[in-house]
C-alpha positions as MATLAB code, in Angstrom:
seq = 'TKSDNSFDINLSVELLPENAESATVISETNFKYMYWSMAQQLTHHTITGCKVEVGDMMGSGTISGPTPDSYGSMLEIAWNATKPVELEGGSTRTFIEDGDTVIMKGYSEKDGIRVGFGEVRGKVLPALNFDFDV';
ca = [
     117.845   93.057  301.776;
     116.210   93.117  298.188;
     114.231   95.953  296.845;
     113.051   97.363  293.570;
     116.183   99.600  293.457;
     118.864   96.749  293.973;
     120.490   94.542  291.370;
     121.331   90.701  292.078;
     124.658   90.679  290.626;
     127.283   88.062  291.808;
     130.757   89.486  291.966;
     134.210   88.046  292.556;
     137.570   89.603  292.761;
     140.684   87.715  292.019;
     144.586   88.593  292.696;
     147.128   87.385  290.414;
     150.638   88.257  291.449;
     153.212   88.859  288.813;
     154.816   85.472  287.456;
     152.238   83.527  289.464;
     150.616   80.629  287.522;
     147.032   81.202  288.788;
     145.019   83.902  290.546;
     143.292   83.651  294.020;
     139.810   84.489  294.637;
     139.977   87.053  297.474;
     136.288   88.285  297.563;
     133.000   87.062  296.483;
     130.133   89.502  297.065;
     126.856   90.738  295.497;
     125.718   94.058  294.271;
     122.572   93.684  296.388;
     124.583   94.549  299.385;
     125.130   98.157  298.183;
     124.390  100.575  301.045;
     122.976  103.196  298.633;
     121.066  102.453  295.475;
     122.527  103.797  292.275;
     119.518  106.248  292.112;
     120.369  107.492  295.427;
     124.062  107.875  294.473;
     122.952  109.826  291.420;
     120.656  111.932  293.617;
     123.431  112.760  296.032;
     125.824  113.865  293.197;
     123.354  116.186  291.687;
     122.011  117.965  294.770;
     125.502  118.866  295.692;
     126.107  120.558  292.432;
     127.885  117.759  290.427;
     126.919  118.367  286.744;
     125.728  114.875  285.396;
     124.960  114.505  281.659;
     123.566  111.756  279.562;
     126.095  109.146  278.966;
     128.292  109.819  282.077;
     129.455  106.745  283.708;
     129.017  106.269  287.516;
     131.099  103.686  289.505;
     129.346  102.164  292.684;
     132.323  102.244  295.001;
     133.304   99.249  297.216;
     130.702   96.518  297.578;
     131.277   94.804  301.042;
     129.100   91.770  302.011;
     128.252   90.729  305.528;
     130.873   88.075  305.839;
     134.795   88.243  305.598;
     134.978   86.313  302.430;
     132.635   89.062  301.057;
     134.514   92.096  302.135;
     135.044   94.756  299.345;
     138.552   96.094  299.856;
     142.049   94.844  300.953;
     141.882   96.943  303.836;
     138.755   94.883  305.079;
     139.840   91.529  303.675;
     143.374   91.441  305.426;
     141.747   93.459  308.451;
     144.177   96.460  308.341;
     147.066   94.295  307.468;
     146.625   92.091  310.737;
     145.428   89.064  308.889;
     147.456   88.367  305.849;
     145.618   86.882  302.815;
     147.070   83.571  301.514;
     147.592   83.207  297.842;
     147.824   80.401  295.542;
     151.490   79.415  295.498;
     152.029   80.183  299.033;
     152.646   83.950  299.139;
     150.646   86.332  301.197;
     149.432   89.941  300.777;
     148.008   92.652  303.216;
     148.022   95.268  300.443;
     148.015   94.964  296.853;
     151.518   95.202  295.523;
     153.463   96.530  292.327;
     152.958   93.883  289.626;
     149.644   92.475  291.078;
     146.748   92.044  288.751;
     143.269   92.534  290.013;
     140.570   90.614  288.272;
     136.927   91.483  288.620;
     134.006   89.137  287.336;
     130.323   89.416  287.544;
     127.180   87.670  286.365;
     123.420   87.371  287.192;
     121.515   84.350  287.295;
     117.757   83.513  287.694;
     115.618   80.472  286.699;
     118.585   78.548  285.129;
     119.426   81.500  282.972;
     122.890   82.981  283.474;
     123.945   86.348  281.965;
     127.668   86.951  282.408;
     129.269   90.483  282.328;
     132.827   89.376  281.492;
     135.802   90.446  283.317;
     137.835   93.633  283.827;
     141.445   93.551  285.040;
     144.133   95.988  285.946;
     147.842   95.534  286.747;
     149.370   97.689  289.345;
     152.535   99.342  287.837;
     155.309  100.682  289.908;
     155.276  104.491  290.271;
     157.580  106.537  288.278;
     160.670  107.733  289.849;
     161.131  111.298  289.043;
     164.447  113.161  289.720;
     163.609  116.675  290.719;
     167.176  117.759  291.192;
     167.193  120.720  288.707;
];
């Protein structure tokens, strides 16, 4: 549903396995599907005692749309690991793995004018293996 407090921002998420030639789009959703508006989230933070200052950055959290191709987390997309996601090149995922790169892109469009927000990407690195034998 649209309101004065929502933003119509198209979002896509791609998964690129290590050494793969191309990424696979695993989700396409829209910021308008947020359950709580950013104003409501800010209010929630401040009324519970969170100190918010000018310049602080807030994240929206998971944005899940109404259909399976618009779910916002691997837990939803792979339906708690019961429906593996097929990737370009034939591999599958039920969870993001070490070496995978997650790529998020966004844009808004109205009356033939498109504004892109670029992309953000992050590669999942393996956990450090500490030896605690002292």
